[in-house]
KERO-269855 format. One line per 3 residues: number of its first residue (from 1); for each residue x, y, z of C-alpha. Coordinates in pm, 1 decimal. Example, Ala and Ser with C-alpha at 12.3 -4.5 7.8 and 13.67 -1.06 7.14 Angstrom:
1> 1230.0/-450.0/780.0 ~ 1367.0/-106.0/714.0
This chain:
1> 9120.4/-20877.2/-9773.1 ~ 8760.2/-20893.2/-9689.6 ~ 8614.0/-20618.3/-9441.5
4> 8287.6/-20640.4/-9267.7 ~ 8130.5/-20290.9/-9241.1 ~ 7901.3/-20205.2/-8936.7
7> 7725.9/-19873.1/-8870.7 ~ 7661.6/-19824.8/-8515.2 ~ 7511.8/-19619.9/-8254.3
10> 7304.1/-19324.1/-8300.9 ~ 7547.2/-19131.3/-8498.9 ~ 7551.8/-19419.6/-8734.2
13> 7977.5/-19454.4/-8729.3 ~ 8106.1/-19690.0/-8960.2 ~ 8290.2/-19978.7/-8771.8
16> 8490.2/-20183.8/-8957.8 ~ 8617.6/-20547.9/-8909.9 ~ 8911.5/-20737.5/-9140.8
19> 9136.7/-21052.8/-9047.3 ~ 9454.1/-21159.1/-9162.6 ~ 9596.0/-21521.6/-9104.5
22> 9513.1/-21773.5/-8815.2 ~ 9155.6/-21537.2/-8819.8 ~ 9396.3/-21254.2/-8604.3
25> 9179.1/-20948.6/-8681.0 ~ 9113.1/-20587.9/-8573.3 ~ 8819.7/-20371.3/-8539.8
28> 8827.7/-20035.8/-8649.2 ~ 8662.1/-19737.5/-8456.1 ~ 8420.4/-19949.3/-8247.4
31> 8178.3/-19623.4/-8159.8 ~ 7895.1/-19823.0/-7989.0 ~ 7702.3/-20117.1/-7940.3
34> 8010.5/-20342.6/-7867.7 ~ 7751.4/-20660.1/-7857.7 ~ 7674.2/-20643.6/-8204.1
37> 8026.1/-20607.0/-8301.1 ~ 8118.1/-20881.9/-8117.2 ~ 7845.8/-21103.5/-8262.0
40> 7947.2/-21045.2/-8588.4 ~ 8332.2/-21121.4/-8508.1 ~ 8192.2/-21452.1/-8372.4
43> 7962.3/-21543.8/-8674.7 ~ 8276.1/-21521.3/-8889.0 ~ 8515.1/-21688.0/-8650.2
46> 8726.4/-21367.7/-8623.9 ~ 8983.6/-21347.0/-8337.2 ~ 9028.7/-20977.3/-8215.1
49> 9336.5/-20846.8/-8115.7 ~ 9359.4/-20508.5/-8221.3 ~ 9117.7/-20226.9/-8172.4
52> 9233.3/-19965.7/-8443.8 ~ 9103.9/-19576.0/-8361.0 ~ 9141.8/-19304.5/-8647.0
55> 9085.9/-19034.9/-8378.9 ~ 8998.0/-18982.6/-8045.8 ~ 8602.9/-18884.0/-8084.8
58> 8341.4/-19069.1/-7896.5 ~ 8132.9/-19191.6/-8154.8 ~ 8401.6/-19373.7/-8315.8
61> 8581.6/-19512.0/-7941.6 ~ 8286.7/-19562.7/-7661.6 ~ 8269.9/-19948.5/-7723.5
64> 8670.1/-19996.6/-7723.3 ~ 8632.1/-20067.8/-7363.3 ~ 8365.5/-20334.9/-7416.1
67> 8550.3/-20518.8/-7689.9 ~ 8898.8/-20485.7/-7535.5 ~ 8731.2/-20684.4/-7187.5
70> 8574.3/-20934.2/-7394.1 ~ 8886.1/-20996.8/-7589.4 ~ 9218.9/-20865.7/-7455.6
73> 9275.6/-20656.3/-7774.4 ~ 9568.3/-20408.0/-7793.3 ~ 9424.0/-20026.2/-7843.5
76> 9596.2/-19807.0/-8058.7 ~ 9503.6/-19426.9/-8137.4 ~ 9729.7/-19141.5/-8277.6
79> 9963.8/-19042.8/-8053.9 ~ 9811.1/-18681.4/-8080.7 ~ 9502.6/-18771.3/-7998.3
82> 9583.4/-18988.7/-7710.2 ~ 9457.4/-18755.5/-7463.0 ~ 9099.8/-18727.8/-7604.3
85> 9043.8/-19098.3/-7448.4 ~ 9056.5/-18943.3/-7084.5 ~ 8711.0/-18805.3/-7156.0
88> 8588.6/-18885.2/-7510.4 ~ 8263.2/-18704.7/-7488.6 ~ 8369.0/-18410.2/-7339.6
91> 8676.3/-18379.3/-7558.3 ~ 8509.7/-18397.2/-7832.6 ~ 8274.9/-18083.0/-7795.4
94> 7952.4/-18293.2/-7843.3 ~ 7702.1/-18510.4/-7676.9 ~ 7458.6/-18779.6/-7795.6
97> 7239.9/-19023.6/-7568.4 ~ 7346.6/-19383.5/-7577.0 ~ 7718.0/-19262.9/-7555.0
100> 7936.6/-19261.6/-7249.4 ~ 8214.2/-19043.2/-7136.4 ~ 8422.6/-19321.4/-6984.1
103> 8783.9/-19287.6/-7040.2 ~ 8955.5/-19538.2/-7279.8 ~ 9302.7/-19645.3/-7184.1
106> 9550.9/-19695.9/-7481.2 ~ 9804.3/-19942.5/-7485.9 ~ 9975.7/-19771.7/-7789.0
109> 9999.7/-19455.7/-7970.2 ~ 10095.6/-19472.6/-8334.0 ~ 10277.9/-19198.7/-8574.8
112> 10338.0/-19169.9/-8923.3 ~ 10543.8/-19390.8/-9071.7 ~ 10480.8/-19698.4/-8831.5
115> 10368.9/-19994.7/-8948.7 ~ 10124.7/-20264.6/-8820.1 ~ 10105.3/-20617.8/-8860.3
118> 9754.3/-20820.6/-8826.5 ~ 9802.4/-21136.3/-8915.1 ~ 10043.1/-21084.5/-9201.9
121> 9827.7/-20764.3/-9317.5 ~ 10071.4/-20444.8/-9284.8 ~ 9918.6/-20146.8/-9202.2
124> 10062.4/-19793.8/-9241.7 ~ 9961.9/-19538.0/-9019.8 ~ 9951.7/-19184.3/-9219.1
127> 9900.1/-18887.2/-9005.0 ~ 9549.5/-18719.1/-9141.5 ~ 9527.5/-18403.3/-8869.9
130> 9279.8/-18143.2/-8938.4 ~ 8963.1/-18358.6/-8813.9 ~ 9132.0/-18365.6/-8480.3
133> 9504.3/-18273.8/-8388.6 ~ 9585.4/-18668.8/-8370.9 ~ 9362.7/-18837.4/-8644.0
136> 9556.7/-19094.1/-8880.2 ~ 9475.9/-19311.4/-9193.3 ~ 9573.3/-19651.5/-9177.8
139> 9699.0/-19803.1/-9542.6 ~ 9719.6/-20149.8/-9626.6 ~ 9917.6/-20268.7/-9901.2
142> 9680.3/-20431.5/-10127.0 ~ 9503.8/-20072.9/-10175.8 ~ 9251.5/-20012.2/-9859.3
145> 9239.0/-19692.3/-9695.5 ~ 9043.2/-19643.6/-9317.9 ~ 9026.7/-19281.2/-9355.6
148> 8810.6/-19194.7/-8990.2 ~ 8650.3/-18851.3/-9054.1 ~ 8914.8/-18701.6/-9263.2
151> 8762.2/-18808.8/-9597.5 ~ 8432.9/-18899.7/-9696.7 ~ 8214.7/-18967.9/-10012.7
154> 8204.1/-18627.9/-10172.2 ~ 8317.4/-18452.2/-9852.5 ~ 8557.7/-18419.3/-9509.1
157> 8504.2/-18448.5/-9160.9 ~ 8411.2/-18082.8/-9015.3 ~ 8684.0/-17885.9/-8848.5
160> 8453.2/-17693.6/-8598.6 ~ 8483.7/-17896.5/-8314.8 ~ 8780.9/-17851.3/-8040.6
163> 9110.6/-17898.1/-8185.8 ~ 8974.9/-17897.8/-8552.9 ~ 9157.8/-17708.6/-8793.4
166> 9045.4/-17618.7/-9195.0 ~ 9390.6/-17563.0/-9294.7 ~ 9528.5/-17873.6/-9141.6
169> 9266.0/-18091.0/-9308.6 ~ 9344.9/-17985.0/-9656.4 ~ 9706.8/-18091.5/-9609.7
172> 9597.4/-18405.5/-9514.3 ~ 9370.5/-18435.5/-9829.2 ~ 9661.6/-18344.1/-10007.3
175> 9879.2/-18594.9/-9824.7 ~ 9584.3/-18886.1/-9932.4 ~ 9508.4/-18751.4/-10311.4
178> 9899.5/-18785.4/-10374.7 ~ 9906.0/-19147.5/-10292.8 ~ 10016.8/-19366.3/-10563.7
181> 9753.6/-19558.2/-10734.6 ~ 9402.4/-19579.0/-10655.3 ~ 9255.3/-19705.1/-10318.8
184> 8950.4/-19834.2/-10142.0 ~ 8843.8/-19566.3/-9898.2 ~ 8624.1/-19685.7/-9601.6
187> 8514.5/-19365.6/-9400.3 ~ 8424.5/-19293.8/-9079.6 ~ 8059.2/-19218.0/-9181.6
190> 7861.2/-19287.1/-9526.5 ~ 7914.3/-19491.6/-9799.1 ~ 8269.3/-19625.4/-9926.3
193> 8448.2/-19488.2/-10213.7 ~ 8733.1/-19465.5/-10406.7 ~ 9060.7/-19243.0/-10422.2
196> 9050.7/-19198.7/-10771.4 ~ 8660.9/-19130.4/-10784.4 ~ 8717.4/-18841.6/-10501.7
199> 9031.9/-18696.7/-10672.5 ~ 8794.3/-18649.1/-10973.1 ~ 8448.3/-18554.2/-10792.1
202> 8514.6/-18446.7/-10444.4 ~ 8547.9/-18014.0/-10437.4 ~ 8745.9/-18034.8/-10116.2
205> 9049.5/-18253.0/-10330.0 ~ 9030.1/-18071.1/-10636.4 ~ 9311.5/-17840.7/-10819.7
208> 9200.0/-17562.4/-10626.4 ~ 9318.7/-17699.7/-10313.5 ~ 9662.6/-17812.9/-10494.0
211> 9837.1/-17462.9/-10352.2 ~ 9768.5/-17564.3/-10020.9 ~ 10116.7/-17688.9/-9914.5
């Protein structure tokens, strides 16, 4: 499965696109610059049917409306972050130029254990709160994790914004660390990494945090 990465907006949020059979595609975290995202999809012959949001912060959702209007794609978010989409910037507790506070209306909310089918690619939903109350990670069956702002290369998402909680994100990191085997990790910001590398080097995923249960 090929994943196309496109950092978007002033905050340089990682937006990802991938496709399954018959060019049926999904976009993960379209935070800004919907025109660039749509252009990348067209260049690769992708038919965007799904907009997958890892959480409700404005820099991950602000181009969702533009993508949906252009493609008719379904907007999907973790159930406990659905309320954030009513005012994405206000609910995030931050502001930045080039973004808007327009409401985003999800078509579906997901929870732990749900499975999405993207042109034959099965995505398993893992609830990974802590950065936000309803943050989710999308796991493919061929070894890919879209972690949003839960796990970065060498770091984790901040927990000092509304709805953030340090102890909760530690439990989410334990959940990811406990997954069997290795995974390619596509985070919400910064370079990609692997779960094996983070288990070994990320100070927030070390043995010290095994005490969190």
